[in-house]
N, C-alpha and C positions, 0 to 999 in steps of 0.2 A: 198893405195888409194882405196882399196876395202871396206872401211867402210861406203860408202854411202854419207858421208859429202863431201868428195873430188870429188866424181862423179858428184854431183849437181853443183859444181863450175867450172867444166872443161871448159865450154864455156863462163865463166864470164870474162869480161874485168876488168881493174882497175876501170872504171866508175861504173860497176855493183856492184863491191865490196863496193865502197863508198856509192852507193845508198842503198844497203842492210843495211848499218850501220845507215842510217838516215831515214829508213822507218817509224818509229814511229813519227818523226817530220813532215814528209810529210803527214802522216795520219791526224794529228791535224791541219796542215795548210789547207788541203783539206776540213775538216769538218768546219773550221772557214769560209773559202771562200764560201762554199755552204750555210751556214747559213746567211752570209751577202748578198749573191745573192738573196736568197728567200725574205729577208727583203726588198731589193731594188726593187724587182718586185712587192711586196705587196704595197709598198709606193713609187711609182716612182717620184712623184713631190718632196717629201721630200728628196729622195736620190739624185735627181738632184741639189737641193739647197745645200745639205751637200757637194756634190762634188765641186760645184762652190765656196762655202765658204772655204772649205779646201784648194783648190788651191789658192784662194785669200790670205789666211793667209800665205801659204808657200811662195808666191811671196813677200808678205809684209815683212816677217821675213828675207828672203834671201836678199831682197833689202836693208833693214836696216843694215844687217851685212856687205854687200858689200860696202855700203856707208861709214860706219865707217872704214872698212878695207882699203878703197881706199886712205885714208890720210897717210897710212904707206907705200905706194908704191912710189918708187923713179922713176923719169923720167916723163916728161910731157905727152907723148903719153899713156903709161900704166895707169897713174893716171886718165887722162880724159876718157880713155876707161872704167876703172872700175867705175868711177863716173857716166858715161852715162848708163852703164849697171844697176847700182843700182837705178838710177832715173826711168828707164824703168820698172824695177821690182816693185818698189814702186808704180808707176802709174798703172801697171796691177793689182797688189794686191788690191789697193784702188778701182779700177773700179769693180773688181769682188765682193768685199765686199759690196759696195754700190749699185751695179746693178747686183745681182746674176743671175737673169733671162736673162738679155741681154747678160751677159758674158757667159751664158750657150750655146749660139749659137756658139761662138768661141771655147768653151770648148768641144763641141760636135765634132768639126773637129779634135781637138787635140786627143780626145779619139779614133776617127777613126784611126788616125796614130798609136797610141799606140796599138790598137787591131791588126793592120796589123803586127807590129813588134812582138807582143806577139804570134800571130799565126805562124809566121816564126820560132820563138824560139821553140814553142811547136812541130812543125813538125820535126825540127832537133832533139829535145829531144826524140820524138817518134821513130825516126830511130835509135837513140843510144840505146834505151831500147829494140828494136825490137825482139831479140830472146826470150824475156820473154812475158808472157801473157798480162801484163798491157799496152803494147805499143799501142794497138788499141784504148784504151780509150783516151790516150794522142793525138793520131792522129786525132780522132774525135773532141777533144777540139781545136786543132790547126786549123782544117778546119772551125769549128764554129767561131773562132776568126776572121779568114780571111773573112768569109761571113758577119759577123757583121760589119767589117770595110767597106766592099763594100756597105752594106745597108746604112751606115752613109754617105758615099761619094755620093751615088745616091740621097739621100733625103736632103742633106745639101744645103742651109740653112733653107729650109722650114720644116725640121724635128722638131717636137715639143720638148719642154723641158721635157715633160713627157717621150718621147721616149728615151732620154739620160739615165734616171733612169732605164728604163726597159732593155735597151741594156747593161748597166753596170751589172744589176742583172743577165741577161742570161749569160754574159761572166763569172762572178764570179761562177755561178752554174756549168757551163760546165767545167771550170778549176778545181774547187773544187772536182767534181766527178772524173775527170781524175786523180788528185793527190791521191784520196782515192784508186782508182783501182790500180794505180802503187804501192802505199805503201803496199797494201794487197798482191800483187803478188811478191813483192820484199822483203818480210820479211826475216830477217836473217835466214840462213840455220839451225842454232841450234834450232830455234823455230818451224821449219818444221819437225825436227826429233822427233820421239816418243820414 
């Protein structure tokens, strides 16, 4: 154990060992999220429209798949439940595709809920990483996500569609930077040895 390599890993949990193994993927994910976030901030109206259209297509495809799948379900209750879900998804997708700006108001509320959940995840993730240097970056990102969700809740529904793009961008940038920081501090031990 006196070789230095084992000494570095004494305080590591199984989670830390797995995180070290995926540090490079986490770095690239962080860089991609930061780049997307900067683009969303630079073009907020465009990013709002893209988000609304992307969610619209996701609802439309999901609704179509559920619609066709509902005919293979046995039993009246489950069949009508799946059929109703598919029709709601198809309607929501069509609404977002044909009225992306009006749908952005509802989407803003949904994004606020997602930010709150993401913030909670990142706070727990930061506490899991805590003995290592990168935990503070993830903690700041989690707090930023929670604050953004509160900003959305406070301004909804009057919050503008431009604000959705900016908030998405800020969230992507803060999360991306946190992932980069964690990936750099959690590099595999062999790459830290000289």
